[in-house]
Structures are given as structure tokens and as C-alpha cells.
C-alpha positions as CSV (number, residue, x, y, z in Angstrom):
1,M,141.6,123.1,131.4
2,D,139.9,124.2,128.2
3,S,136.3,123.3,127.9
4,F,135.0,122.2,124.6
5,I,132.4,124.3,122.8
6,R,132.4,122.2,119.7
7,T,133.0,118.5,118.9
8,T,134.7,117.3,115.7
9,Y,134.0,114.1,113.9
10,V,135.8,112.7,110.9
11,Y,133.6,111.4,108.2
12,G,135.0,108.7,105.9
13,D,138.7,108.3,104.9
14,A,139.4,111.4,102.9
15,F,140.5,113.5,105.9
16,W,142.7,110.8,107.3
17,D,144.2,110.0,103.9
18,F,145.2,113.7,103.6
19,Y,146.3,114.0,107.3
20,N,148.5,110.9,107.3
21,A,150.3,112.0,104.1
22,Q,151.5,115.3,105.8
23,T,154.7,115.9,107.6
24,K,154.8,116.1,111.4
25,P,154.9,119.9,111.5
26,V,151.8,120.1,109.2
27,Q,150.0,117.5,111.4
28,D,150.9,119.5,114.5
29,K,149.5,122.7,113.0
30,I,146.3,120.9,111.9
31,D,145.9,119.5,115.4
32,W,146.5,122.9,117.0
33,I,143.9,124.7,114.7
34,I,141.3,121.9,115.2
35,G,141.9,122.3,119.0
36,L,141.3,126.1,118.6
37,I,138.1,125.5,116.7
38,R,136.9,123.2,119.4
39,T,137.6,125.6,122.3
40,V,137.4,129.2,121.1
41,R,133.9,130.7,120.7
42,M,134.9,133.2,118.0
43,V,137.4,131.5,115.7
44,P,139.5,134.0,113.7
45,E,138.7,134.0,110.0
46,K,142.4,133.4,109.4
47,F,141.7,129.8,110.6
48,F,138.1,129.1,109.9
49,K,135.9,130.5,107.1
50,H,132.6,129.8,105.3
51,L,133.1,129.0,101.6
52,E,131.1,131.4,99.6
53,G,128.8,129.8,97.0
54,T,128.4,126.6,99.0
55,D,125.7,125.2,101.2
56,G,127.3,125.4,104.6
57,I,130.8,124.2,103.7
58,Y,133.6,125.8,105.8
59,E,137.3,125.6,105.3
60,I,139.8,125.1,108.1
61,R,142.8,127.2,107.0
62,V,146.3,125.9,107.8
63,K,149.6,127.6,106.9
64,V,153.0,126.1,107.6
65,G,155.8,128.2,106.3
66,S,154.8,129.2,102.7
67,D,152.6,126.0,102.3
68,I,148.9,126.4,102.5
69,Y,146.4,123.6,103.3
70,R,142.6,123.5,103.5
71,I,140.3,121.1,105.3
72,F,136.7,121.2,104.4
73,C,134.0,120.7,107.0
74,F,130.4,121.6,107.9
75,F,128.2,121.8,111.0
76,D,125.7,119.2,111.9
77,K,123.4,119.4,114.9
78,G,124.6,122.7,116.3
79,Q,128.2,122.5,117.5
80,L,129.2,119.3,115.8
81,I,131.8,119.8,113.1
82,I,132.1,117.1,110.5
83,L,135.6,117.0,108.9
84,L,135.5,115.9,105.2
85,N,138.6,116.3,103.0
86,G,141.8,118.2,102.8
87,F,144.3,119.3,100.2
88,Q,147.4,121.4,99.7
89,K,146.5,124.7,98.1
90,K,148.7,125.6,95.2
91,S,146.9,128.6,93.8
92,D,144.9,131.6,95.0
93,K,141.6,130.0,93.9
94,T,140.3,126.9,95.7
95,P,140.0,124.1,93.1
96,R,136.4,123.6,92.1
97,Q,136.8,119.8,92.2
98,E,137.9,119.9,95.9
99,I,134.8,121.9,96.8
100,E,132.6,119.5,94.8
101,R,134.3,116.5,96.6
102,A,133.4,118.1,99.9
103,E,129.8,118.7,98.8
104,R,129.5,115.0,97.7
105,L,130.9,113.8,101.0
106,K,128.5,116.1,102.9
107,K,125.6,114.7,100.9
108,Q,126.8,111.1,101.5
109,Y,127.1,111.8,105.3
110,Y,123.4,112.8,105.5
111,E,122.4,109.8,103.4
112,D,124.3,107.6,105.8
113,Q,122.6,109.3,108.8
114,E,119.2,108.3,107.4
115,K,120.1,104.6,107.3
């Protein structure tokens, strides 16, 4: 049995809204990659990468056929990964508004933690 190195937590509705709108093969691939991130000590950059120019935002990278998806997340308290929002990537460059949305959600998460 795989032992978990990291725990994942979904913050808010943005991730689930994205996830539930996907086809079964896309959901299966997302589940598989999140499982990988939970259990593999060194996750290949192909699946998990820090977003340059952000304050600790990472992207989970999902590819199904020729379709590319990204899920933004960040670390809280060591090995806890907070899943934020996801989208289908249509161009080489990650849309700025998606990154800003992830940063807003991260800020909101910490504000909620203080309450």
C-alpha cells in the first residue's frame, strides 16, 4: 500500500466546479496525478511545477490527448497541498487572470484560517 507523503485539501468551490465539468477520462487523469503528488517524494516537473513570478503557487499539469489542463495549488503547513482552481489551457502562456484568481483564493484561504 502506498503511504501518503502529502495531504491534499480543496479550498472553496473553484476546483470542484472545474473538476465536475470535465469528462471522465480527464477526471481520471486528474485523480491519478493528484495521487502521484500525494505519494511520490520527487514529483516530476511534467506533473507539478512552481509558477515563476508567484508567491508559492504551483501548477498541477494534466495532459489528456492534445488537451492541456492546469490546477493551481500551494503548500500550507509543510506537506499539506491546498487545491485552488483549474482551467483548460488553450495557449502556451498561462492566462494572467487564472494566476491572479489563484493568488486571490490563496489570500482568502489564509484570511479564513485566521477567523
